[in-house]
N, C-alpha and C positions, 0 to 999 in steps of 0.2 A: 179535602182541599189542603194544599201545602201552605207553609207560613207566608210565602211571598204573595200567593193568591189572596190570602186573608188581608194582607196589608193593602194590596191594590184595590180590593173590593171596598175597603174602608175609605179610600180616597175618592170614590165616585162623587160624593157630595161636594168635595172641593172642586173637582173638575167641572161640575155643573155650574157652580158659582162663578168660576173663572170664565166659562163660556158666556154666561149672562153679561158679565162685565165687558167681555170682548164686544158683544153686540152693541153695548152702549157707546163704546169708544169709536168703533169703526163706522157708526152711522153717519159720521161727518163725511165719509167717502163712500158714495153709493156703490162703486165697483167692489170695494173691500167688503162692504156689508152683504152684497149679493154672494160673493165667494164664501163668506162665513156661513150664510144661510144654506147654500148648496152643500158645503162640507158637513154641516150638522145633519142634513138629510141623509147623506151617504153614510155617515157614522151610525145613524139610527138604523140603517139597513145592513150594518156590519161590513160595509165596504170601506175599511180603514185605509187601504192604500189610496183609494180615490179621494177620500177626505184629506189625507196627508198632502196629496198633490195640490189640492185647492188651498189648503192653509199656507203652503209654501208660496203660492201665487199671491195670496193676500199679504204675506210678509214682505214680498218684493215691493208692494205698493206702500205698506205702512210698516217699515222695518223697526220702528221704535215702540211698537205696541206689545207690551209684555204678555198680554192675555193671548195673543195669537201663538206665541211660543208655547204657552201652557197648553192650549188646545191641540197644537201639533204634537206636543209630548204625550197628551192623552191618547190620541188615536194611534200613535206609534207604539205606545205601551199595549193597547188593546190588540194591535197586530203582532205583538210578541217581539217587536224590534227594539229591545231594551237599550242597546248601545246608542242608537240614533235618538231615542226618546230622551236619554240623559243629556245628549248634546243640546237638544231643544230646550230642556228645562234650564240648563246652565246658562243659556243665552237670555233667559228671562230674569235670572238673578240680578245682574247689575242694573237692569231697568227697574226692577221692583225696589232695589235698595235706594233709588233716588226718590221713591214715593213713600214718605213717612206713614201715610194712611194705609199702606198696603202691607204692613208688617205681618198680619195674619196670613195673607196670601203667600208672602215670602216663606213663612214657616211651613206652610203646606207644600210649597215647591221643594223645600229642603227635605221634607219627609218623602215626597215622591222620589227624589234623587237617592235617598238612603235605600229605598226599596229596590230601585233599579240597579244600584251598584251591588246590592246583595245578590240580585239575580244573575249578575255577570261575575260574581265572586271578586269584586274590588272592595275588599272589606275595610281598608283604611279610609277610603273615600266614603263608604257607607256610614262608618262611625262618625266621621267628621261632619257629614251633612245632618245626621241625627242630632249631634251636639249643637249645631247651629240652630236647628229648629227649637231645641229646648232652651237655648239662650234667649230666644224671643219669647217663648211661652213655657216656662219651667214646669207648669202644672198640667200641661197638655197630656191627656190620657193616651191619645193615639201616638204622640211623640214618645212617651215613656214605653209604650208597648213596642213601637218600632225599635227603640234603642235596646229593649230586651232581646228582640230577635237578633239584632246585630251582635250583642254580647254573647248570646248563646251560640251563635254560629262560630264565634271566635273561641269557643271553649271556656268562656268565663261564666259558668253556670250559676254560681252564687250571686254574682252581680246581676245577671239576667233575671233571676227570680226576684231580687229586690226591686228591679225596675218594673216587672210585671205587677208586683204587689202595689207599687205606687200608682200604676195605671188603673188598677181596679179600685183603689181607694178614691181616686179622682172621679172615676166613672164606673160604678159597680155593674152596670149592665153592658159593658163593652165585651161583646162576644169573643173577639180574638184574644183579649187579655185573659179571659177565663180559660180558654182553650190552651193558650200558650203557657200560662202558669201551671195548669194541671199537667200538661205534657212534660214540662221542665221538672216538676216535682217527681213525676214518675221516673224520669231519667236519673234523678238523684236517689231513687229508692224510697221516696216518701209516699207510698201508695194511699195510705189512709187520708192524708191531707189532700192529695190529688182528688180523691173521691169527693171530699167535702167541697173543694173549690168548684169542681165541675157541677155538682148538685146545685150549688148556689147560682151558677151561671144559667142552669136550665130553668130555674124559677122565673128568670126574665125571658128566656127564649126556649120554651119547652119543646118546640117543634124543630129546632135547628139540627139538621142532619149531622153536621160536623161535631157539634158539641155532644150529641148523643153517641157518636162514634168514639170520641175521646173518653167519654164517661164509661162506655163499655170496656175500653182498654184499661182504664183505672180499676174497674171492678175485677177484671181478670188478674191484674197485678196484685190485688188484695185477696185473691183466691176466692172470689165470689162468682163462680161461673154461671149459676142460674140467673142472677140479676144481670150479669154481663150479657148473656144471650138475649134477654128481653130488650135491653138498651140497644144492642147492635141490630136486632131485627127492626126496632123502631126507626133507627137511622137508615137502614137499607130500604124501608118502606118509602122513605122520602127521597133517597138517592141510591138506586139499585146498582149503579156502576162504580161504587166506591170499593176499590180492591182492598184498602186498609181495613174497612169495616168487615169485608168478607173473610179475610184471613184471620181476623180476631174472632169472628163468629165461629169459624172452623175450629179455632183453638178452644173456645168455650164448649163446643159440642164434643171435642176430643176429651176434654177434662171430665165431661159428664158421661163418657164411655159411649157416646152416640157416634161411633166411628164411621159407619156407612154414610150418615148425614154429613159428618165432618169432611169426609173425603170429597163428596159432591160439592160442598161449599168451597173447599180449597181449590178444586178444579175450576170453579167459576172465577175465583180470584186469579188463578194462573192464566186463564184465557184473557183476562183484562190486562195483566201485568206479568208476562212470562219471564222478564229479566229482573224482577224485583226480588232481592235476596230474602226479604221477609216472607214473601209468598212461597218461594221455593223451599225455604226452611219449614214453613207450616205444612206444606204438602208432604215433604220428606218425613217430618215428625209423625204425622198421622199414619203413613205407611209403615213406619217402624213399629208403632203401637199395634198395628194390625198384623204384625209378624211378617210383613212384606219388605224385608230389609233390602233384598236385591233390587226391587223396584225403587226403593227409597234412595239408594246410593247416588244416582244421577242428579236428583234434586238437591241432595245435601252437598254434593260436590259443586254444583252450580252456585249454591249459596256461598260457599267458601271462595270459589273462583271469582265471583263478582266483587270480591273485596270485603265481604262481610265477615271479617275476622273478629267476631265478638264472642263473648263467653257462651251465649246460647247456642250459636252455630257449632262451636267446638264440642259442647256438651252433647248435643243431639247426635253429632257424628260419632262421638265416643259411645253413646248409648246403642246406636245401631251396630257398631262393630262388636260390642260386647254381646249383644243378642245373637250375633252370628258366630260367636265363639272366638273372636280375634282379640283376646285380652290385651296382648302387648301393644297392638296398634291403638286399641281403645284408650289405653293408659296415656299415650302421647297426646291424644286430643283432650282428655280430661285434665291433664297437667296444664295444657294451653288454656283451657277454660278457667282454671283456678288462677293462672297467671294474669289473665285479663280481668278476672273478678274474684279476688281472694275470698270474699264473703259470699259464697255460693253454696248453700247447704246441700242441694241435690247433687252437685258435682263432687263435693267432699264425700258424700255418702257413696257414690259410685267409685270414687278413688279408693275408699276403704274396702269395698267389695273386691275390686281388682287386686289390691294388695293381699287380701286373704287368698285369692286364687293363685298368687305367686308364692304362697307359703309365708308371707310376712304379716302374720297375725298381730304380733306385738306392735309393729309399725302402724298397722291399721287402727289399733286401739288408741295409740298415742295421738294419731291424727284426728280421731273422732272426739276425744274428750273435750277440747276447747270449743269445737263446733257445737256439741250438744249443750254446753253451758251457755253459749250465745243464742242458740235456737232450740230450747227444750221442747217446743211445740211442733217441731218439724218431723213429719212422719217418716220421711226418707232416712233421716239420721237415726231415728229409733229403730227402724228396720235394719240399718247397717250395724247398729249396736248388737242387735240380735244375731246377726251373722258372725260377728266377732265372738260372742258368747258361745255360739254353736261350734265354731272352729276350736274353741278352748274346751269343748266337751261339757260346757255348763248349760245343759239342755233346758232346765227349768227357768234359768235366768233368760235364756234366749226366747223362750215362749212368752215370758212376761214382756220382753221388749217388742216382740211381734204383736202382742195384744195391744200394747200402747200405740203402736203405729196404726193398727186397725181402728182403734178408738178415735184417733186424730183424723184418720182418712179411711172411712169404712169401705170404700171401693178400691182400695190399694191392692191390686192383684199380686204384686211381688211379695208383699208381706203375707198374704193369704197362702201363697205357694210355700214360702219359708216356714210358716206355721205348720203346714202339712208335713214338710220335710222333717221338722223337729219332732213331730208326733211319730213319724215313721222310725226315727232314730231311737225312740223308746220302745221299739218292737210293737207298735200299735197300728199296723198298716190299715186294718179295717176302719179305724176312726179317721185315718188320713184320706182315704179314698173320696168321701163326699166333699171334702175341702178342695181336693184337686179338681173334682168335677165342677165345683162352683167357680173356681178360677178359670177353667177352660170354657165355661159358659160365657164368662165375660171376655176372655181372650182366647179364641180357638187356636190361634197361631202361636201360643206361648210354648216355646220349646222346653223350657225348664220344667213347666208343669207336666207336659207330655212325657218327658223322659223319666221324671221322678214318680209319676203315677204308674208308669210301666214297671219300674223297680218295685213299687209297693205291691202290684199285682203278682210279680214274680215271687216276692216274699210270702205271699198267700198261696203259692203253688198253683195259681191260676195261669198256667203257662200259655195257653192259647190266647187268652185275653191280653196277657203281658206281651206276647209276640205281636198282636194287632196294634197295641199301644206303641211299641217300639217302632213298628212300621210307619205309623203316623208321624212319629218324631223324625224318622229318617226322611220322610217327605219334606219336612221343614228344614232339615240339615243333611242333605244327601252325601256330603263329603266327610262326615264324622265317622271315623273308624270304630270308635267305642260303641256307638249305637248299633253298628253292624255286628260287632262281637256279641253284644247283649241279645240282639235279635237271634243270632245263631244259638246262643245258650237256651233261649226259649224253645226254639225248634228242636234242639237236642233233647230237652226235657220232655217235650211233647211227643217224642218218638219219630221225628222227621230227620233222620241222620243225614241223608243226602242233601237236603235243602240246607241243613245246618252247616255242612262242609262248604257249600257255595257262599254262605254268609260270612264264614270265617275267612275264606279265600279273598272275598271282596274287601274285608276289613284289612287284611295284610297288604293287599294291593294299594289301598288308600294310604296306609301308614308309610309304605315305601315311597309313594308319590310325594307325600308331605315331606319325608326325610330328604328326598332328592331336591325338592323345591327349596327347602331350608338351606341345604348345602350350596345350591346355586346362588341364593341370595347372599350367603356369607362370603362367597367368592367374588 
């Protein structure tokens, strides 16, 4: 449920009160009373257009009855006709202002108007009406909550958080305020407090699907995927068509390396919301983790094309490009990710890895140092530090860094692969092989693990096995000439000279094609 839907749902009780008041006023005119009764019946059957037509007839008979405008505003809101609903409520305002005993009703009308103006992106008017509601009732929890949504929509996050806090202080069991505050804290990067706020809200409403969904999101942000999965499943049990809960569940499953399940969950989210950039990003990310980067590209590009130019999108696209061996393109996306979110440990770690690939080891080390000081418990940064040490031929130091990364994140496949590479560098390929196998068990499509395992087998003079391993790596990256050359060397060593010549020839063809493509791009 989005923020506006939450606000509208909270105002139902106000609408009902106004409808009751209308019945009391219009009873003096039997025709108006009959129209109101018929309109209420149609509204109960969700025939909002029919109800609106009857309320308009009643207004023609009794034009100075504020409650009729309120009821008209209600059914138009339910019909999704926000602009006309706002017009109806605005007509009620001067009539209510003349009735001192209707101040609470007037405040409710102002809140309705604030929500409607938010829906049509008229933010100045939304803020004005929310302020007017709070002038009448400064301690109104729903007023403070609505004002928070207005402020957050306007990009004034700290003010919004303060308003949500006041709303919860006034009414601790207000569902929307709990959800809004938790979500706003997540946006600010305060995951631990968001978890706490949403937990408190669930004590009042343990079965609320939207609160459970938001709680699951906060647990994900706090890197607690097991608990997140449980909360999101509980949310989906109550509301199966929630695409937000589905793509967050897919992310929780992805983090737990349940990639096949994650893919199916993400596909369900995509079926419900194919244009949602968060959904396409989630689906693309899972495919990247499965080594299906070619399949991932369309989803990742759609995420960017839809206007989701945020740090996570840039990072995921960079990650995909790097896995495909397109380091220069990946660097552009990672730099954009860090520009959007300077304090982004995972992106900083990948940036360092790419710098090493460009031969800029000193620059990578300099970039990592402040990041590790700020986030010493981040596994990706420790892994990157190991890569820097390995590039500097400090193998023991690198192994210690990879071990730290794996202690922080035991299922961290890249750190596992790097650990095996460092062991191979010490001329211990036999010890490295089971580590490569463990990594490939977790990620069969991991090109880095496949290629380096093949090299370890070659070092052990197991040329046939090495050739088979390089062939599997080629299946993952068929345009890589170096893999073809290495495959040819294995064939040559195994005594298959003619097949080796074909592999070398294909490697040269691929190099020539790449050189030609690079020259064309430069021109």
